[in-house]
C-alpha positions as CSV (number, residue, x, y, z in Angstrom):
1,X,78.4,35.5,-11.3
2,X,75.5,33.8,-13.1
3,X,72.5,36.0,-13.7
4,X,69.2,35.3,-12.1
5,X,66.5,35.6,-14.8
6,X,63.6,34.6,-12.6
7,X,63.2,35.5,-8.9
8,X,60.3,34.6,-6.7
9,X,60.2,36.0,-3.1
10,X,57.7,34.8,-0.6
11,X,54.8,34.4,-3.1
12,X,51.4,33.5,-1.8
13,X,48.2,32.8,-3.7
14,X,44.9,32.4,-1.9
15,X,41.7,31.7,-3.7
16,X,38.4,32.9,-2.3
17,X,36.4,35.9,-1.3
18,X,38.1,36.8,1.9
19,X,41.7,36.6,0.7
20,X,42.9,39.7,2.6
21,X,41.5,38.5,5.9
22,X,42.9,35.0,5.3
23,X,46.4,36.4,4.4
24,X,46.3,38.6,7.5
25,X,45.4,35.6,9.7
26,X,48.2,33.5,8.2
27,X,50.7,36.2,8.9
28,X,49.5,37.0,12.5
29,X,48.5,33.5,13.6
30,X,50.5,31.2,11.3
31,X,47.4,29.4,10.1
32,X,47.8,26.2,8.0
33,X,46.0,25.3,4.8
34,X,43.2,23.4,6.5
35,X,42.5,26.2,9.1
36,X,42.4,28.8,6.3
37,X,39.8,26.7,4.4
38,X,37.7,26.1,7.6
39,X,37.8,29.6,8.9
40,X,37.6,31.7,5.8
41,X,36.5,29.3,3.1
42,X,39.7,30.1,1.1
43,X,42.1,27.8,-0.6
44,X,45.8,28.3,-0.3
45,X,47.2,27.6,-3.8
46,X,50.8,28.4,-3.1
47,X,52.4,29.3,0.2
48,X,55.5,31.4,0.8
49,X,57.3,30.2,-2.3
50,X,60.8,31.5,-3.1
51,X,63.3,30.5,-5.7
52,X,65.7,31.8,-8.3
53,X,66.4,30.5,-11.9
54,X,69.6,31.3,-13.6
55,X,70.1,32.1,-17.3
56,X,70.1,28.9,-19.4
57,X,68.9,26.7,-16.5
58,X,66.2,24.1,-16.8
59,X,64.4,24.4,-13.4
60,X,61.9,21.6,-12.8
61,X,59.0,21.9,-10.4
62,X,57.3,18.7,-9.5
63,X,54.8,17.3,-7.1
64,X,51.6,15.3,-6.9
65,X,48.3,16.6,-8.3
66,X,47.1,19.6,-6.3
67,X,50.6,20.4,-5.0
68,X,50.5,23.9,-6.5
69,X,53.1,23.5,-9.3
70,X,50.8,24.6,-12.2
71,X,49.4,27.4,-10.1
72,X,52.9,28.6,-9.4
73,X,54.2,28.6,-13.0
74,X,51.2,30.7,-14.1
75,X,52.3,33.4,-11.7
76,X,55.5,33.9,-13.7
77,X,53.7,35.5,-16.6
78,X,50.8,36.7,-14.4
79,X,48.1,34.5,-15.9
80,X,47.3,34.2,-12.2
81,X,47.7,37.3,-9.9
82,X,49.6,36.6,-6.6
83,X,48.0,37.5,-3.3
84,X,51.4,38.7,-2.0
85,X,55.1,38.5,-2.7
86,X,57.5,39.6,-5.4
87,X,58.0,38.2,-8.9
88,X,60.8,39.4,-11.1
89,X,61.4,38.1,-14.7
90,X,64.3,39.5,-16.7
91,X,64.8,42.2,-14.2
92,X,61.2,43.4,-14.4
93,X,58.8,43.6,-11.5
94,X,55.9,41.6,-13.0
95,X,53.4,42.8,-10.4
96,X,54.0,46.4,-11.4
97,X,53.5,46.0,-15.2
98,X,50.5,47.6,-16.8
99,X,48.4,45.8,-19.3
100,X,50.4,46.9,-22.3
101,X,53.8,46.1,-20.8
102,X,52.5,42.7,-19.6
103,X,51.3,41.9,-23.1
104,X,54.7,42.9,-24.4
105,X,56.4,40.6,-22.0
106,X,54.2,37.7,-22.9
107,X,54.5,38.3,-26.7
108,X,58.3,38.8,-26.9
109,X,60.0,37.5,-23.7
110,X,58.0,34.7,-22.1
111,X,56.9,31.7,-24.1
112,X,54.5,29.0,-22.7
113,X,53.9,25.4,-23.6
114,X,50.8,23.7,-22.1
115,X,50.0,20.0,-21.8
116,X,47.1,20.5,-24.2
117,X,48.4,22.5,-27.0
118,X,45.2,24.3,-27.9
119,X,46.3,24.5,-31.6
120,X,43.8,26.3,-33.8
121,X,42.2,23.5,-35.8
122,X,41.3,25.7,-38.8
123,X,44.9,26.9,-39.3
124,X,47.8,25.0,-40.9
125,X,50.8,24.0,-38.9
126,X,52.7,26.9,-40.4
127,X,50.0,29.4,-39.4
128,X,49.7,27.9,-35.9
129,X,53.4,28.4,-35.3
130,X,53.3,31.9,-36.7
131,X,50.2,33.0,-34.8
132,X,52.2,34.8,-32.0
133,X,54.0,36.7,-34.6
134,X,50.7,37.7,-36.3
135,X,49.4,39.0,-33.0
136,X,52.5,41.1,-32.8
137,X,51.8,42.5,-36.3
138,X,54.7,40.9,-38.1
139,X,54.3,40.7,-41.9
140,X,53.3,37.4,-43.5
141,X,56.7,36.9,-45.2
142,X,58.5,37.2,-41.8
143,X,56.0,34.9,-40.1
144,X,56.4,32.2,-42.7
145,X,60.2,32.5,-42.6
146,X,60.4,32.2,-38.8
147,X,57.7,29.4,-38.7
148,X,59.8,27.4,-41.2
149,X,62.9,27.8,-39.2
150,X,61.2,26.7,-35.9
151,X,59.5,23.8,-37.6
152,X,62.9,22.7,-38.9
153,X,64.2,22.9,-35.3
154,X,61.6,20.4,-34.1
155,X,61.9,18.1,-37.2
156,X,58.5,19.0,-38.7
157,X,59.7,20.3,-42.1
158,X,57.3,18.9,-44.7
159,X,54.3,19.3,-42.5
160,X,53.8,23.0,-42.9
161,X,50.5,22.8,-44.8
162,X,49.0,20.0,-42.7
163,X,46.2,20.7,-40.1
164,X,46.5,19.7,-36.4
165,X,44.0,16.9,-36.9
166,X,46.3,15.2,-39.4
167,X,49.2,15.0,-36.8
168,X,49.9,12.5,-34.0
169,X,50.0,13.7,-30.4
170,X,53.7,13.9,-30.3
171,X,53.8,16.0,-33.5
172,X,51.2,18.3,-32.1
173,X,53.4,18.8,-29.0
174,X,56.2,19.7,-31.4
175,X,54.1,22.3,-33.1
176,X,53.3,23.8,-29.7
177,X,57.0,23.9,-28.9
178,X,57.8,25.5,-32.3
179,X,55.0,28.1,-31.6
180,X,56.6,29.0,-28.2
181,X,60.0,29.3,-29.9
182,X,58.7,31.5,-32.8
183,X,58.8,34.7,-30.8
184,X,62.3,33.8,-29.6
185,X,61.5,34.3,-25.9
186,X,64.3,34.3,-23.3
187,X,62.1,32.4,-20.9
188,X,60.1,29.2,-21.5
189,X,57.4,28.0,-19.2
190,X,56.4,24.4,-19.8
191,X,53.4,23.0,-17.9
192,X,53.6,19.1,-18.2
193,X,54.0,19.3,-22.0
194,X,54.9,15.7,-22.5
195,X,52.8,13.9,-19.8
196,X,50.1,12.7,-22.1
197,X,52.4,11.0,-24.6
198,X,53.6,7.4,-24.9
199,X,56.9,6.7,-23.1
200,X,59.0,6.3,-26.3
201,X,57.7,9.5,-27.9
202,X,58.0,11.3,-24.5
203,X,61.7,10.4,-24.2
204,X,62.3,11.5,-27.8
205,X,60.7,14.9,-27.1
206,X,62.7,15.3,-23.9
207,X,65.9,14.7,-25.8
208,X,64.9,17.2,-28.5
209,X,63.9,19.8,-25.9
210,X,67.1,19.4,-24.0
211,X,69.1,19.8,-27.2
212,X,67.2,22.9,-28.2
213,X,67.4,24.4,-24.7
214,X,71.2,24.1,-24.7
215,X,71.5,25.3,-28.3
216,X,69.3,28.4,-27.8
217,X,70.3,29.0,-24.2
218,X,66.7,29.3,-23.0
219,X,65.8,29.7,-19.4
220,X,63.1,27.2,-18.6
221,X,60.7,26.4,-15.8
222,X,59.4,22.9,-16.5
223,X,56.4,21.5,-14.6
224,X,56.1,17.8,-14.2
225,X,54.6,15.2,-11.8
226,X,57.2,12.6,-13.0
227,X,60.4,12.4,-11.0
228,X,62.1,10.4,-13.7
229,X,61.4,13.2,-16.1
230,X,62.5,15.9,-13.7
231,X,65.8,14.1,-12.9
232,X,66.5,13.5,-16.6
233,X,66.1,17.0,-17.8
234,X,66.4,19.3,-14.8
235,X,69.6,21.2,-13.7
236,X,67.7,21.7,-10.4
237,X,64.4,20.4,-9.0
238,X,61.9,22.0,-6.7
239,X,59.5,19.6,-5.0
240,X,56.2,20.9,-3.9
241,X,53.6,19.7,-1.4
242,X,50.4,21.5,-0.3
243,X,51.4,24.7,-2.1
244,X,54.8,24.8,-0.4
245,X,58.3,24.1,-1.7
246,X,59.8,21.4,0.5
247,X,63.2,21.0,-1.2
248,X,65.2,22.5,-4.0
249,X,68.4,20.9,-5.2
250,X,70.2,19.2,-8.0
251,X,69.0,15.7,-9.0
252,X,71.9,14.3,-7.0
253,X,70.9,16.3,-3.9
254,X,67.2,15.3,-4.2
255,X,68.1,11.6,-4.5
256,X,70.9,11.3,-1.9
257,X,69.7,13.9,0.6
258,X,65.9,14.0,0.7
259,X,64.7,16.7,3.0
260,X,61.9,14.8,4.6
261,X,59.8,11.6,4.4
262,X,57.7,13.1,1.6
263,X,60.7,13.5,-0.7
264,X,62.2,10.2,0.5
265,X,59.0,8.4,-0.7
266,X,59.4,10.1,-4.1
267,X,63.0,9.0,-4.7
268,X,62.8,5.6,-3.1
269,X,62.6,3.7,-6.4
270,X,65.0,5.8,-8.4
271,X,68.2,4.2,-9.5
272,X,71.2,6.2,-8.3
273,X,73.7,4.8,-10.8
274,X,73.5,7.9,-13.1
275,X,72.8,10.4,-10.4
276,X,75.5,10.0,-7.7
277,X,79.0,11.1,-8.6
278,X,82.5,10.4,-7.3
279,X,82.8,13.7,-5.5
280,X,79.8,12.8,-3.3
281,X,81.1,9.4,-2.0
282,X,84.9,9.6,-2.1
283,X,87.1,9.8,1.0
284,X,89.5,12.7,0.9
285,X,92.9,11.4,-0.1
286,X,94.7,13.1,2.8
287,X,92.6,11.1,5.3
288,X,92.7,7.8,3.4
289,X,94.6,4.9,5.0
290,X,95.3,2.2,2.4
291,X,94.6,-1.4,3.4
292,X,97.1,-4.1,3.1
293,X,97.9,-4.7,-0.6
294,X,96.6,-1.4,-1.7
295,X,98.9,0.8,-3.7
296,X,97.5,4.1,-4.8
297,X,100.3,4.6,-7.3
298,X,98.9,1.6,-9.2
299,X,95.2,2.7,-8.9
300,X,93.1,3.8,-11.9
301,X,92.2,7.4,-12.0
302,X,88.7,8.9,-12.5
303,X,87.3,12.4,-12.7
304,X,85.3,13.7,-9.7
305,X,82.2,13.9,-12.0
306,X,82.3,10.2,-12.8
307,X,78.9,8.6,-12.0
308,X,78.4,5.4,-10.0
309,X,77.7,3.4,-13.2
310,X,81.1,4.2,-14.6
311,X,82.8,3.7,-11.3
312,X,81.4,0.2,-11.1
313,X,82.8,-0.5,-14.6
314,X,86.2,0.7,-13.4
315,X,86.1,-1.2,-10.2
316,X,85.6,-4.5,-12.0
317,X,88.9,-4.1,-13.8
318,X,91.2,-3.8,-10.7
319,X,91.7,-4.9,-7.1
320,X,93.1,-1.4,-6.3
321,X,90.9,1.5,-5.1
322,X,90.0,4.2,-7.5
323,X,91.8,7.5,-7.1
324,X,89.6,10.6,-7.9
325,X,91.0,13.6,-9.6
326,X,89.8,17.2,-9.8
327,X,89.4,19.3,-12.9
328,X,93.2,20.1,-12.9
329,X,94.1,16.4,-12.7
330,X,95.1,16.5,-9.0
331,X,94.5,13.5,-6.9
332,X,91.8,14.6,-4.3
333,X,90.0,11.4,-3.2
334,X,89.8,7.6,-3.0
335,X,86.9,5.2,-3.6
336,X,87.4,1.6,-2.5
337,X,85.0,-1.3,-2.9
338,X,83.4,-0.6,0.5
339,X,82.8,3.0,-0.3
340,X,81.4,2.1,-3.7
341,X,78.9,-0.3,-2.2
342,X,77.7,2.2,0.3
343,X,77.3,4.7,-2.5
344,X,75.2,2.3,-4.5
345,X,73.1,1.5,-1.4
346,X,72.5,5.0,0.0
347,X,74.1,7.5,-2.3
348,X,76.7,8.5,0.3
349,X,79.7,7.1,2.0
């Protein structure tokens, strides 16, 4: 069974002077965000949020500006204190940690990358990367050794003695990522780290981040307002609106089975060709009735994880339906031209 590294249970954050009264009213009278603002002058930042993140997973949280996604990620390392609810990271109850233990968690176990890197302008790239280690009291020789290794990871070797002002925006983002990796945290929190970059540089950094995450087995909560980015890098996606999580699922789930009109509007323009897979649209082979001229013995075979784009390529080479196989090579389903077209149109048979 996969280990849950991060667990949120019914977390609320209410900003204002009468948060206790507002929270009590929410619980007793089920007040909404507008009523809480009108009656108590309080703003609901996040509302009853729950999710789990497994070890090594990239969990994307997305939503429009003001949806609560950045507020929520700051609860994970207690940069923001929750009004109520439970937060567990690496098996530790974050709300119960004292000041010293909380500093230890931030310094050694939870790294954070912001949209604006806040690099120290008077320090070199090497010293910026090694700064968390300096705070921990590590000797200079160790700081430099680790900084060099992290800079190599993000392809910035040769820039060790440069200052931030001498780097491009994309290079500064890489310095920030290297700095977060320097303390070798198990958990990475990334708050829209690539959103200010040009599309080409952004895609390059996404590729680099995904490679590093897989190589180092980091557990990541990645905040973004860009659905394309969330779909590209996320193992699962949580979509937020007005402080609430309205849907959590794989990219395929989000695109093919939107929970409501809000999510449906998000995914309307997203191509399904790389997101919908054979197992989602196939008809079970036991129930399939071949049409005249169809012979499943002559059909091409494809793995159940084959995406629509690849299935289309296969379909253009044959008049027979495609037989889908499971991981053991057993025939489990069939996709014919009609099924494939329905999958392209709606992501489901």
